[in-house]
VODREN-385916 format. One record per residue: residue in one letter; x, y, z of N, C-alpha, C, O in turn. Coordinates in steps of 0.1 Angstrom, whole numbers, padded with zeros to 4 digits, always signed. Example, Ala and Ser with C-alpha at 12.3 -4.5 7.8 and 13.67 -1.06 7.14 Angstrom:
BEGIN
A+0132-0057+0078+0123-0045+0078+0132-0033+0078+0142-0033+0085;S+0128-0022+0071+0137-0011+0071+0129+0000+0079+0134+0011+0080;
! end
This chain:
BEGIN
M-0297-0025+0075-0291-0033+0085-0281-0044+0073-0273-0051+0077;E-0284-0042+0061-0274-0047+0052-0261-0039+0047-0252-0043+0041;Q-0264-0026+0050-0253-0019+0050-0244-0021+0064-0233-0025+0064;Q-0251-0020+0072-0247-0024+0085-0236-0038+0087-0225-0039+0093;E-0243-0045+0080-0234-0063+0078-0221-0059+0069-0209-0062+0072;Q-0224-0052+0058-0211-0050+0049-0199-0042+0055-0187-0043+0052;T-0202-0034+0064-0195-0027+0072-0189-0034+0083-0177-0032+0087;Q-0195-0041+0087-0189-0050+0097-0181-0062+0093-0174-0068+0100;E-0183-0064+0082-0175-0074+0070-0161-0067+0068-0150-0072+0069;Q-0165-0054+0066-0152-0048+0056-0145-0045+0069-0133-0046+0066;A-0144-0043+0082-0137-0040+0094-0131-0050+0097-0121-0048+0103;Q-0136-0066+0094-0130-0075+0104-0121-0079+0094-0112-0086+0098;Q-0121-0078+0079-0112-0080+0069-0094-0074+0075-0091-0062+0078;P-0086-0084+0077-0071-0078+0081-0068-0068+0071-0075-0067+0060;V-0056-0060+0074-0051-0051+0064-0040-0055+0062-0033-0058+0072;G-0034-0056+0048-0025-0060+0045-0017-0050+0038-0023-0041+0033;L+0000-0049+0035+0008-0044+0031+0014-0055+0022+0014-0067+0027;T+0020-0053+0011+0024-0062+0001+0040-0058-0004+0044-0047-0006;L+0044-0067-0005+0057-0062-0013+0058-0045-0025+0065-0035-0026;Q+0048-0051-0030+0047-0044-0045+0040-0028-0037+0042-0017-0041;D+0032-0031-0027+0025-0013-0021+0038-0009-0015+0037+0003-0013;M+0051-0014-0009+0061-0009-0005+0067-0005-0013+0073+0005-0010;K+0070-0008-0026+0075-0004-0036+0073+0009-0038+0081+0018-0035;I+0059+0010-0043+0047+0021-0048+0053+0031-0037+0055+0043-0041;L+0054+0027-0021+0056+0038-0014+0071+0046-0013+0074+0057-0009;A+0080+0036-0017+0095+0040-0019+0095+0050-0030+0101+0060-0029;G+0089+0048-0039+0088+0051-0053+0082+0069-0052+0087+0078-0059;A+0073+0071-0044+0064+0079-0044+0074+0087-0030+0070+0099-0027;V+0082+0083-0025+0094+0087-0014+0105+0098-0027+0107+0110-0029;E+0107+0086-0033+0118+0094-0040+0115+0099-0052+0124+0101-0060;L+0099+0103-0056+0095+0113-0065+0091+0127-0059+0090+0138-0065;A+0090+0125-0047+0089+0138-0039+0097+0146-0034+0097+0158-0032;S+0107+0135-0031+0121+0142-0028+0130+0148-0040+0140+0155-0037;Q+0126+0144-0052+0131+0151-0063+0125+0163-0069+0130+0171-0076;R+0113+0164-0065+0102+0174-0069+0105+0184-0056+0099+0195-0056;G+0115+0181-0044+0114+0193-0036+0103+0189-0026+0103+0199-0020;G+0096+0182-0022+0082+0182-0015+0088+0181-0001+0080+0182+0009;Y+0101+0179+0002+0103+0179+0017+0110+0192+0020+0117+0198+0011;R+0108+0197+0033+0116+0211+0037+0135+0202+0044+0136+0191+0051;A+0141+0208+0040+0155+0205+0049+0156+0201+0058+0163+0191+0058;A+0152+0206+0070+0153+0197+0083+0141+0181+0081+0141+0172+0089;E+0132+0180+0070+0127+0168+0077+0136+0159+0065+0132+0147+0065;M+0146+0163+0056+0151+0154+0048+0159+0142+0056+0159+0132+0049;E+0165+0141+0067+0171+0131+0074+0163+0116+0079+0166+0104+0079;I+0153+0124+0084+0144+0109+0085+0137+0105+0075+0136+0093+0071;I+0129+0115+0068+0128+0104+0055+0140+0097+0047+0139+0085+0044;G+0150+0104+0045+0162+0095+0041+0165+0083+0045+0169+0073+0039;A+0161+0085+0057+0166+0073+0072+0155+0064+0068+0156+0054+0062;T+0146+0069+0070+0132+0059+0066+0131+0051+0054+0128+0039+0054;Y+0134+0058+0042+0137+0053+0029+0147+0043+0027+0147+0035+0018;N+0156+0045+0037+0169+0035+0031+0165+0021+0040+0167+0010+0035;K+0161+0024+0051+0154+0012+0059+0142+0004+0050+0142-0008+0050;L+0135+0011+0044+0125+0007+0035+0134-0001+0023+0132-0013+0019;A+0142+0007+0018+0148+0002+0006+0155-0012+0009+0152-0021+0001;S+0162-0015+0019+0171-0022+0027+0161-0038+0027+0165-0048+0022;F+0148-0033+0035+0138-0040+0034+0133-0052+0024+0131-0064+0026;L+0129-0042+0011+0128-0041-0002+0137-0055-0009+0135-0065-0016;K+0149-0049-0001+0160-0061-0013+0161-0072-0004+0159-0083-0008;A+0162-0069+0006+0162-0084+0014+0151-0092+0015+0152-0103+0020;N+0139-0087+0008+0127-0097+0007+0123-0098-0007+0112-0103-0007;E+0128-0095-0018+0122-0095-0027+0125-0113-0035+0135-0120-0033;P+0117-0117-0041+0116-0131-0043+0126-0132-0055+0126-0124-0065;A+0134-0144-0053+0140-0146-0061+0137-0147-0075+0126-0150-0076;P+0144-0145-0089+0139-0146-0100+0144-0163-0101+0154-0170-0096;A+0132-0164-0111+0127-0178-0112+0137-0180-0124+0139-0171-0132;P+0143-0194-0123+0155-0200-0134+0149-0199-0148+0137-0200-0150;A+0157-0196-0155+0157-0192-0173+0154-0209-0178+0160-0219-0175;E+0145-0206-0184+0141-0220-0188+0152-0226-0198+0158-0219-0207;G+0155-0239-0196+0165-0248-0202+0180-0241-0197+0190-0243-0203;A+0179-0235-0187+0191-0234-0181+0198-0243-0169+0209-0241-0164;E+0189-0251-0166+0188-0256-0158+0198-0270-0156+0192-0281-0159;V+0211-0271-0153+0217-0283-0154+0219-0297-0141+0221-0297-0129;T+0218-0304-0147+0219-0316-0135+0230-0322-0135+0237-0324-0144;A+0231-0325-0124+0245-0333-0117+0250-0341-0131+0262-0338-0135;D+0243-0352-0138+0244-0358-0145+0248-0354-0156+0256-0360-0163;A+0243-0342-0159+0248-0335-0173+0262-0330-0173+0271-0334-0181;A+0265-0320-0159+0275-0315-0151+0289-0324-0154+0301-0320-0157;A+0284-0336-0151+0294-0347-0146+0299-0351-0161+0311-0356-0161;E+0291-0351-0175+0295-0356-0184+0305-0346-0193+0310-0350-0203;
! end
């Protein structure tokens, strides 16, 4: 009975895919292509999908945090 409840709880949790997960997948595709893991006929679709994934990651990567002390206020800039 307890095992059945745990299985139901796991089934109800939504599956998530993070940007980090996608970066790992892009790296896996790149590594497999370097090692000759794809047939020539497969390269077009793999490449196109990889390019879409790379574009998505680039467009959705978080903005870099501003460097500490590099922030300039409007008052300081006017002086």
